[in-house]
C-alpha positions as CSV (number, residue, x, y, z in Angstrom):
1,M,-5.8,17.9,15.6
2,N,-7.7,21.2,14.0
3,G,-6.0,23.7,17.2
4,A,-10.2,24.9,17.8
5,A,-9.1,25.9,21.5
6,Q,-5.4,27.1,21.0
7,G,-5.5,30.0,23.6
8,L,-7.4,28.2,26.1
9,D,-5.7,29.1,30.1
10,R,-6.0,27.1,33.0
11,S,-9.1,29.6,34.1
12,E,-10.6,28.5,30.6
13,I,-10.2,24.7,31.8
14,A,-10.8,25.6,36.1
15,R,-14.3,26.5,34.7
16,R,-15.2,23.6,32.4
17,I,-13.7,20.7,34.5
18,P,-14.6,19.6,38.3
19,H,-11.0,20.2,39.6
20,Q,-10.3,23.3,41.1
21,A,-7.3,25.3,43.1
22,S,-4.1,23.4,43.2
23,M,-6.0,19.9,42.2
24,C,-6.5,21.4,38.6
25,L,-3.3,20.5,37.2
26,L,-3.5,21.7,33.3
27,D,-2.1,25.0,32.4
28,A,-3.5,25.7,28.8
29,V,-4.9,23.4,25.7
30,T,-3.0,23.6,22.9
31,A,-5.2,21.9,20.4
32,W,-8.1,19.6,20.2
33,D,-10.9,18.1,17.6
34,D,-13.2,15.4,17.8
35,N,-11.0,12.5,18.7
36,H,-7.8,14.1,20.6
37,I,-6.8,16.5,23.2
38,S,-3.2,18.1,23.5
39,C,-2.6,19.7,27.3
40,R,0.7,21.7,28.5
41,T,1.5,22.5,32.5
42,D,4.2,23.3,34.6
43,S,2.2,22.0,38.0
44,H,4.6,18.8,38.2
45,R,7.5,20.7,39.8
46,A,5.2,22.9,41.9
47,A,6.4,22.6,45.8
48,D,2.8,22.4,47.1
49,H,1.9,20.1,44.0
50,P,-1.5,18.5,45.7
51,L,-0.5,14.6,44.6
52,R,3.4,15.0,46.1
53,A,3.9,12.2,48.9
54,H,7.2,12.3,50.5
55,G,8.4,14.5,48.8
56,R,8.1,13.4,45.4
57,L,5.9,13.0,42.6
58,G,5.5,9.8,41.3
59,A,5.1,9.4,37.9
60,A,1.6,7.3,38.7
61,C,0.5,10.9,39.1
62,G,0.5,11.2,35.3
63,I,-2.7,9.1,35.0
64,E,-4.5,12.3,36.9
65,Y,-3.0,14.3,34.1
66,A,-4.0,12.3,31.7
67,A,-7.6,11.9,33.2
68,Q,-8.1,15.7,33.4
69,A,-7.3,15.8,29.4
70,M,-9.9,13.3,28.7
71,A,-12.3,15.9,31.3
72,M,-11.3,18.8,29.6
73,H,-12.0,17.4,26.1
74,G,-15.3,15.5,27.6
75,A,-16.4,19.1,28.2
76,L,-15.3,21.1,24.6
77,M,-17.3,18.0,23.1
78,A,-19.9,18.9,25.1
79,E,-19.9,22.3,24.1
80,K,-19.2,21.5,21.1
81,A,-22.5,20.0,21.4
82,A,-24.9,22.9,22.3
83,H,-22.6,24.9,19.7
84,G,-20.6,26.7,22.0
85,R,-22.7,27.9,24.6
86,T,-21.0,26.4,28.0
87,A,-24.0,27.8,30.6
88,A,-26.2,25.3,28.5
89,V,-23.9,22.7,29.3
90,P,-23.3,22.2,32.7
91,P,-20.2,19.1,33.0
92,R,-21.2,15.4,33.3
93,G,-19.4,13.6,36.2
94,G,-17.7,11.0,35.1
95,F,-14.9,8.4,36.7
96,L,-12.1,6.5,35.9
97,A,-13.5,2.6,35.4
98,S,-10.3,1.6,34.8
99,V,-6.8,1.6,33.3
100,R,-5.1,-0.7,31.5
101,N,-1.5,-1.3,29.6
102,V,-0.4,1.6,31.7
103,H,3.7,2.7,31.4
104,L,4.9,4.4,33.8
105,L,8.7,5.2,32.0
106,V,10.1,7.2,35.1
107,E,9.9,7.4,38.7
108,Q,8.8,10.8,39.1
109,L,7.6,13.7,37.2
110,D,9.1,16.3,39.4
111,T,12.0,15.7,38.0
112,I,11.4,16.5,34.9
113,T,12.7,20.0,33.9
114,G,10.6,21.2,30.9
115,P,6.6,21.4,30.8
116,L,5.1,18.3,30.0
117,T,2.7,17.5,27.3
118,V,-0.3,16.0,27.7
119,Q,-2.3,14.3,25.2
120,A,-5.5,12.2,25.0
121,E,-7.2,10.5,22.0
122,R,-10.9,8.8,22.0
123,M,-10.9,5.4,20.4
124,T,-14.5,4.1,21.1
125,G,-17.2,5.3,22.9
126,D,-20.9,6.0,23.7
127,A,-22.9,8.5,25.2
128,N,-22.2,6.9,28.6
129,T,-18.5,5.3,28.3
130,V,-15.0,6.6,26.5
131,L,-12.1,4.3,26.2
132,Y,-9.4,6.8,25.1
133,S,-5.3,6.2,25.3
134,F,-2.9,8.6,26.5
135,T,0.6,9.9,27.1
136,V,2.3,12.1,29.0
137,Q,5.8,13.7,27.9
138,G,8.0,15.8,28.9
139,D,11.7,16.6,28.2
140,S,11.3,14.9,24.5
141,R,10.0,11.9,25.6
142,I,7.1,9.6,26.2
143,L,6.8,9.1,30.2
144,V,3.5,7.4,31.1
145,S,1.3,6.2,28.1
146,G,-1.8,3.5,28.5
147,R,-5.4,3.5,28.6
148,A,-8.2,4.4,30.1
149,V,-12.4,4.0,30.4
150,V,-14.5,6.4,31.6
151,V,-18.0,6.4,33.0
152,L,-20.0,9.2,32.3
153,D,-23.2,8.2,34.0
154,A,-22.6,5.4,36.4
155,S,-26.6,4.9,37.0
156,V,-27.0,3.3,33.6
157,L,-24.9,0.9,34.5
158,G,-27.0,-0.3,37.2
159,M,-23.8,-0.1,39.9
160,P,-25.2,-0.5,43.1
161,G,-24.5,3.2,45.7
162,V,-25.0,5.5,42.1
163,P,-28.4,7.6,42.0
164,V,-30.3,6.7,39.0
165,S,-30.7,10.5,38.4
166,G,-28.8,13.9,38.9
167,A,-25.1,14.2,38.1
168,A,-21.9,13.1,40.2
């Protein structure tokens, strides 16, 4: 990775993705390029974490961390295409259409003592769908890994109930 976005903090992330307040789970983008993004966070240990259930943060929540890294990557790529003019590039709405080959290698994320590193790699895609592989790491090991398909414009897929125009 070329590190083009080193130093992007939580406020810069929140400015670019739809997740706000405590649902913005990432603290920093540490590096990115056209196909990769690496982020860091300590939010997994927060007692008031919005995804915490029954007093714990299950490993499956790592998928949401990865999804936010993917959203940030998409926003940075759109900004790059607009030559750095963030105001000219409103974030496109997207959703995870599927996750595959997910490996949950721990039961909980909140028991990890150090920061989490969230990485996503764009494997293939077009203007409307993207395939990413992802890992969530902490305490010097992989905690969660898998692949995800992100749909950016569901209206072109002819999905029922999805408006033909306008972003989600």
